[in-house]
DRENROLO-513677 format. One record per atom (N, C-alpha, C): z, y, x. Coordinates in steps of 0.001 Angstrom, whole numbers, padded with zeros to 6 digits, always signed. Atoms other than C-alpha are relative to their C-alpha. Last residue first. Layout:
ZYX
...
END
This chain:
+000611-000171+001322
+017652-020512+035250
-001170+000975+000087
+000275-001383+000377
+018662-021776+038681
-000683+000047-001361
-001084-000577+000785
+020387-025033+039548
-000194+001437-000387
-000728-000945-000849
+018020-025988+042358
+001086+000750-000769
-000546+000623-001188
+016600-029152+040820
+000802+000938+000899
-000354+001413+000130
+015578-028467+037220
+000778-000539+001195
-000895+000244+001139
+015618-024676+037081
+000499-001442-000031
-001247-000691-000250
+014199-024156+040563
+000999-000239-001115
-000730+000743-001026
+011549-026794+040023
+001359+000635+000240
-000374+001285+000592
+010435-025202+036760
+000796-000847+000992
-001157-000132+000897
+010546-021685+038229
+000449-001320-000606
+000440+000242+001371
+008233-022679+041125
+001215+000055-000940
-000125-001235+000781
+009482-021066+044330
-000488-000153-001438
-001322-000577-000241
+010196-024270+046252
+000235+001236-000855
-000956+000687+000873
+007122-025840+044649
+001407+000566+000160
+000262-000398+001387
+004894-023222+046255
+000989-000655-000951
-000429-001381+000184
+006469-023679+049675
-000216+000492-001419
-001444-000056+000177
+006135-027460+049428
+000498+001424-000243
-000629-000518-001212
+002386-027318+048853
+001496+000213-000222
+000675-001146-000580
+001560-029371+045759
+000635+000412+001308
+000279+000166-001416
+002874-031983+043354
-000686+001256+000509
+000575-001155-000682
+004402-032142+039895
-000314-000392+001435
+000162-001106+000940
+005474-034690+037268
-000631+001239+000624
+000237-001214-000767
+005115-037969+039128
-000291+001131-000975
+001327-000593+000012
+006602-040636+036860
-000070+001200+000947
+001018+000939-000432
+009524-043045+037117
-001407+000541+000064
+000061+001165+000893
+011937-040978+035061
-001174-000922+000326
-000978-000028+001091
+011176-037810+037063
-000237-001204-000900
-000034+001233+000788
+009420-037489+040412
+001095+000094-001042
-001198-000006+000836
+008400-034242+042121
-000080-001211-000923
+000179+000573+001331
+005927-034508+044991
+001339+000064-000722
-001078+000710+000690
+005864-032395+048123
-000478-000528-001342
+000313+000207+001417
+003659-030886+050789
+001140-000766-000649
+001325-000589+000168
+004232-029451+054279
-000407-000048-001467
+001197+000802+000248
+007945-030178+054184
-001279+000820+000017
+000519+000562-001255
+010943-028491+055856
-001363-000667-000171
+000037-000999-001077
+012016-026059+053102
-000631-000548+001272
+001188-000842+000163
+011072-028482+050325
-000139+000991+001148
+001196+000829-000157
+013580-031082+051525
-001273+000830-000094
+000166+000318-001412
+016328-028509+052046
-001273-000806+000223
+000254-001234-000750
+015910-027007+048567
-000225-000286+001477
+001374-000489+000143
+015507-030380+046881
-000278+001216+000865
-000226-001389-000417
+018679-032022+048155
-001355+000700+000054
-000498-000714+001170
+017973-035179+046141
+000237+001470+000316
-001240-000778-000003
+015792-036388+049004
+000363+000516-001393
-000515+000065+001372
+012994-038790+049902
+001380+000648-000010
-001424-000272+000180
+011237-037770+053132
+000350-000039-001479
-000161-000093+001451
+007842-039206+054084
+001493+000037-000268
-001273+000241+000689
+007304-038431+057771
-000191+000107-001507
+000223-000304+001408
+004373-038602+060206
+001236-000425-000788
-000191+001073+000962
+005633-038681+063792
-000266+000513-001412
+001209+000710+000357
+004081-036191+066223
+000138-001130-000998
+000382+000880-001110
+006906-034619+068199
-001149-000935-000361
+000703-000803-001020
+007058-031806+065651
-000479-000856+001158
+001315-000373+000524
+007916-034366+062970
-000797+000796+001030
+000805+001225+000025
+010754-035879+064979
-001418+000314-000463
+000344+000311-001388
+012095-032373+065666
-000893-001229+000076
+001042-000935-000423
+011940-031443+061973
-000444-000277+001432
+001213+000333+000756
+013859-034577+060996
-001155+000903+000430
+000616+001152-000666
+016349-033863+063789
-001285-000415-000711
+000519-000478-001290
+017090-030387+062417
-000718-001124+000734
+001272-000660+000289
+017411-031891+058942
-000622+000592+001262
+000983+001007+000398
+020036-034342+060217
-001349+000655-000273
+000416+000770-001167
+021971-031658+062114
-001108-000983-000364
+000805-000873-000863
+022100-029282+059138
-000557-000776+001188
+001285-000153+000688
+023299-032130+056906
-000936+000875+000831
+000789+001181-000335
+025983-032862+059508
-001362+000029-000701
+000377-000079-001416
+027291-029310+059282
-000881-001180+000388
+001063-000999-000207
+027198-029395+055476
-000463+000103+001452
-000536-001363-000023
+029210-032655+055440
-001134+000994+000218
-000347-000582-001298
+027345-035848+054577
+000564+001411-000158
-001394+000197-000344
+027374-037898+051380
+000454+000628+001300
-000943+000389+001047
+023602-038163+051079
+001410-000221+000550
-001132-000937+000028
+021729-036242+053785
+001094-000420-000969
-000761-000061-001260
+019343-039056+054784
+001205+000919-000039
-001235-000755+000215
+018307-039774+051165
+000835+000135+001277
-000511+000069+001364
+015647-042383+052004
+001376+000653-000072
-001424-000335-000009
+013665-041511+055142
+000494+000054-001435
-000483-000237+001350
+010275-043166+055612
+001508+000211+000063
-001437+000198+000181
+008824-042833+059120
+000375+000382-001425
-000417-000612+001259
+005069-043274+059586
+001457-000371-000225
+001106-000933+000258
+003771-043960+063100
+000288+000769-001286
+000750-000079+001260
+007135-045459+063943
-001176+000960+000074
+001157-000881-000210
+008190-046201+067538
-000861+000121-001261
+001181+000788+000363
+010541-049094+066609
-001300+000772+000230
+000203+000995-001048
+013345-047369+068535
-001191-000912-000303
+000845-000598-001031
+012906-044463+066121
-000266-000979+001135
+001380-000049+000492
+014264-046630+063307
-000939+000559+001058
+000503+001370+000020
+017407-047420+065313
-001456-000043-000473
+000308+000391-001372
+017915-043733+066025
-000567-001395+000084
+001232-000695-000376
+017661-042888+062342
-000418-000372+001415
+001090+000589+000782
+020216-045552+061437
-001331+000656+000346
+000311+001313-000561
+022466-044430+064297
-001165-000640-000748
+000653-000188-001293
+022356-040777+063250
-000460-001338+000571
+001346-000479+000330
+023173-041833+059698
-000802+000271+001266
+000793+001156+000411
+026070-043916+061022
-001416+000406-000399
+000359+000741-001211
+027358-040865+062886
-000819-001245-000340
+001023-000752-000720
+027239-038813+059707
-000459-000711+001251
+001263+000069+000735
+029097-041446+057719
-001125+000712+000713
+000005-000804+001219
+031774-041725+060397
-001346-000139-000699
+000553-001352-000065
+031652-044566+062884
+000164+000720-001324
-001099-000952-000203
+033986-047585+062945
-000488+001452+000045
-000848-000087+001182
+031447-049959+061406
+001149+000967+000122
+000607-000887+000993
+028960-049199+064169
+000881+000182-001218
+000549+000744+001126
+031239-050734+066794
-000509+000959-001065
-000835+000016+001211
+031691-048493+069845
-000695-000768-001119
-000692+001288+000074
+029911-049397+073126
+000833-000146-001278
+000942+001107+000165
+027352-046589+072767
+000661-001367-000078
-000768+001059+000668
+030007-043941+072127
-000801-001310-000103
-001414-000071-000377
+028905-041119+074439
+000771-001215-000510
-000096+000431-001398
+025272-042170+074028
+001451-000024+000458
+000227+001449-000059
+025545-042013+070258
+000112-000513+001428
-001239+000675+000387
+027123-038556+070429
-000160-001519+000054
-000871+000222-001166
+024113-037287+072378
+001281-000753-000341
-001354+000242+000514
+021875-037811+069310
+000944-000283+001172
-000101-000533+001362
+018383-036426+069989
+001431-000062-000516
+000229-001447-000123
+018669-036952+073760
+000079+000676-001362
-001256-000622-000442
+020248-040346+073100
-000152+001510+000187
-000912-000010+001150
+017183-041337+071097
+001314+000670+000380
+000518-000992+000933
+014910-040289+073978
+000879+000098-001244
-000356-001325-000517
+017109-042178+076448
-000516+001105-000920
-001443-000204+000170
+016855-045316+074346
+000403+001398+000457
-000195-000456+001366
+013079-044897+074257
+001473+000199-000329
+000556-001352+000128
+012843-045078+078037
+000256+000561-001403
-000937-000912-000659
+015146-048090+078139
-000455+001453-000130
-001185-000217+000817
+013050-049943+075551
+000941+001023+000629
+000042-001307+000653
+009645-049580+077191
+001316+000376-000668
+000024-001116-000948
+010062-052372+079767
+000048+001384-000647
-001264-000354-000647
+011233-054842+077056
-000097+001215+000931
-000089+000509-001372
+008029-054889+075013
+001245+000545+000705
+000595-000820-001040
+008791-054014+071361
+000087-000670+001367
+001418+000359-000081
+009326-056197+068325
-000694+000650+001192
+000134+001446-000219
+013140-056175+068706
-001447-000461+000071
+001119+000226-000929
+013189-052401+069269
-000329-001476+000169
+001154-000763+000456
+015341-051447+066287
-001235-000259+000835
+000588+000735+001121
+017700-054279+067240
-001224+000728-000554
+000850+001043-000558
+018247-052518+070574
-000655-000832-001097
+001233-000636-000472
+019528-049487+068698
-000962-001033+000587
+000769-000441+001157
+022029-051580+066782
-001328+000615+000427
+000612+001201+000566
+023143-053289+070010
-000824+000338-001241
+001100+000436-000863
+023715-049918+071678
-000713-001210-000586
+001086-000975+000113
+025785-048633+068755
-001208-000460+000817
-000197-001302-000624
+027851-051797+068835
-001178+000932-000284
+000695-000130-001272
+027560-054664+066376
+000217+001408+000545
-000768+000748-000996
+030006-055557+063635
-000701-000019+001358
-001332-000573-000222
+028705-052816+061300
+000799-000707+001082
-000674+001281-000242
+025011-053632+061554
+001425+000321+000459
-000288+000363-001385
+023779-050353+060086
+000672-001371+000066
+000304+001392-000330
+022261-050215+056599
+000223-000369+001450
+000071+000175-001460
+022113-046396+056366
-000263-001426+000448
-001221+000719-000355
+023168-046105+052689
+000056-000440+001447
-001150-000659+000607
+019630-045234+051629
+001250-000824+000314
-000352+000204+001400
+017288-046974+054012
+001130+000900-000473
-001452-000150-000101
+015714-045606+057201
+000525-000082-001424
-000839-000729+000946
+012196-046986+056863
+001441+000074+000468
-001423+000276-000210
+009481-047968+059359
+000825+000852-000960
-000558-000525+001252
+005700-048260+059054
+001469-000408-000047
-000482-001374-000115
+004491-048652+062670
+000487+000634-001277
+001136-000928+000062
+002256-051726+062525
+000441+001459-000031
+000834+000249-001179
+005032-054078+063687
-001190+000946+000061
-000708-000585-001148
+007282-052499+061064
-000829-000167+001268
+000166-001444+000089
+004673-053322+058418
+000707+000704+001152
+001363-000327-000403
+004499-056941+059494
-000271+001486-000030
+000078+000136-001452
+008274-057225+059346
-001398+000346+000514
-000646-001153-000641
+008314-055851+055783
-000125-000043+001512
-001435+000151-000194
+005789-058405+054565
+000574+001176+000758
-000405-000249-001388
+002018-058264+055135
+001481-000290+000223
-000056+001190-000837
+000968-059977+051913
+000477+000225+001420
-000325+001238+000705
-000134-056852+050060
-000054-001186+000962
-001192+000631-000577
-000149-053934+052522
+000338-001327-000649
-000907+000352+001091
-003739-052857+051831
+001176-000781+000568
-000087+001422+000327
-005221-051492+055066
+000966-000207-001159
+001272+000534+000445
-006474-047974+055807
-000002-001462-000401
+000961-000038-001117
-003473-046936+057871
-001305-000697-000373
-000596-000644-001170
-001199-047995+055012
-000982-000117+001155
+000698+000145-001268
-002766-048779+051639
+000745+000786+001074
-000616-000752-001096
-000777-049394+048474
-000790-000289+001261
+000457+000321-001351
-002554-050473+045286
+000697+000915+001005
+000326-001092-000904
-001409-050597+041690
-000383-000492+001380
+001376-000446-000001
+000369-053143+039577
-000197+001151+000948
+000697+000649+001103
+003525-055125+039084
-001479+000365-000012
+000486-000814+001122
+004792-054121+042515
-000636-000860-001085
+001377+000331+000348
+006725-056652+044635
-000448+000867-001180
+000186+000312+001409
+009856-055129+046130
-001474-000271-000248
-001296+000545+000396
+010918-055080+049786
+000026-000332-001486
+000102+001418+000373
+007266-054692+050790
+001347-000646-000269
-000391+000784-001175
+007901-051357+052568
+000075-001492-000303
+000844-000371-001137
+006004-049211+050058
+000289-000842+001232
+001331+000566+000225
+007643-051081+047173
-000926+000294+001181
-000127+001447-000164
+011087-050328+048576
-001331-000701-000247
-000033+000314-001423
+010078-046695+048996
+000116-001502+000243
+001317-000250-000575
+009055-046443+045337
-000022-000374+001480
+000839+001127+000418
+012287-048050+044178
-001399+000143+000582
-000326+001117-000879
+014160-045451+046223
-000816-001233-000350
+000403-000302-001369
+012367-042610+044439
+000253-001181+000946
+000909+001042-000487
+012555-044000+040911
-000417+000171+001446
+001388-000368+000298
+014051-040991+039110
-000996-001069+000414
+000574+000862+001015
+017498-042576+039026
-001443+000289-000345
-000434+001378-000165
+019212-039717+040843
-000555-000847-001144
-001397+000292+000283
+017164-036567+040327
+000322-001459+000302
-000269+000387+001376
+013860-035899+042013
+001460-000341-000158
-001280-000423+000542
+012229-035080+045320
+000131-000446-001449
-000013+000521+001363
+009516-036717+047407
+001376+000306-000564
-001263+000267+000677
+008918-034731+050579
-000257-000532-001407
+000105-000071+001454
+005838-034901+052821
+001346-000360-000605
-001344+000274+000484
+005907-034147+056549
-000050+000249-001506
-000688-000768+001033
+002316-034442+057693
+001485-000365-000087
-000600-001218-000520
+000897-035648+061013
+000749+000838-001019
-000511+000073-001371
-001445-038224+059514
+000531+001361+000454
+001000-000048-001061
-001891-037729+055803
+000671+000032+001368
-000561-000671-001170
+000517-038859+053110
-001053-000065+001091
+000609+000246-001307
-000713-039794+049656
+000723+000798+001069
-000352-000996-001009
+000671-040193+046172
-000734-000334+001283
+000915-000082-001140
-000030-042024+042931
+000500+001077+000953
+000062-001199-000833
+002406-043135+040243
-001063-000120+001088
+001376-000366-000293
+001776-045713+037514
-000184+001210+000892
+000981+000092+001084
+005240-045910+036066
-001353+000595+000404
+001096-000824-000519
+008038-046676+038517
-001214-000239-000892
-000565-001053-000836
+011399-047972+037224
-001053+000960+000535
+001150-000541-000730
+010207-050070+034277
+000459+001213+000792
-000019-001455-000114
+013375-051917+033297
-001178+000468+000841
+000738-000588+001108
+012936-055472+032061
-000083+001500+000048
-000226+000747+001224
+013877-057069+035364
-000855+000587-001116
-001165+000824-000269
+013617-054257+037884
+000302-000769-001274
-001061+000221+000989
+010080-052934+037469
+001147-000778+000632
-001052+000869-000522
+007401-051381+039724
+001098-000112-001055
-000961+000393+001028
+004033-049853+038778
+001011-000957+000612
-001068+000944-000326
+001895-048004+041351
+000961-000188-001180
-000394+000694+001219
-001336-046403+040128
+001101-001024+000176
+000782-000243+001215
-002694-045500+043569
+000530-000869-001141
-000560+000775+001100
-000664-045112+046754
-000761+000374-001263
+000620-000322+001284
-002319-043932+049969
+000525-000971-001054
-000517+000782+001118
-000523-043746+053301
-000699+000461-001268
-000912+000987-000566
-001811-042598+056694
+000507-000941-001090
-001076+000485+000853
-004860-040793+055346
+000834-001032+000750
+000142+001358+000547
-006871-039136+058099
+001196-000365-000872
-000579+001025-000850
-006490-035356+058445
-000191-001380-000622
-001179+000671+000538
-008872-033189+056474
+000500-001070+000975
+000276+001416+000263
-011262-031115+058588
+001287-000670-000466
-000887+000926-000695
-010588-027388+058272
-000315-001436-000411
-001110+000512+000789
-013615-025437+057073
+000822-001004+000794
+000245+001356+000500
-015666-023681+059762
+001202-000480-000812
END
């Protein structure tokens, strides 16, 4: 029997987004199905972060339609999306620097019933033991890699159905990059749907089910991640191979 398609978790059709007079996203379409890990790759300035901000109601699109879990997101607001399980780890981490690790994680659960929070804290600490060791330490005193762990842990405290990750490996050491991608795969295996935005194309394609390639605000390629990883055009443009 043919495989039954998974339900759509996210569907974007004809999305247009501008900053002032600059058209950053030009009529793109993409979809993410339940249980998938989908990567969106492209060079700096391609429009990837702008796309995520539109998906999370941080920017108002000029045109197009965004549906999450079968519902148009227009008018919901970022807080409404978090309450429904659409959660983003922003580029630059966005930790609360004057709050402790524990307080940052608790902020991720601010919409959640109190009895469930302790259980989820232990699950985050199991993924990131270093956070548990330093839970009283101020977030602003952490290294870049530790802050990335904290930002991901905070997002997980919201129990996301769809987790958006914006450049999680940016500025990290090779060892920390390995750790972050290992955690991304673990989160996915545990059942969370993931949309991963990354400049590190080889790592993003290696862990994804499917992928999209974005350039100058437009989608230029899409398909199974393994095929794109070995596509000569992708390798030349994003992996430094001729």
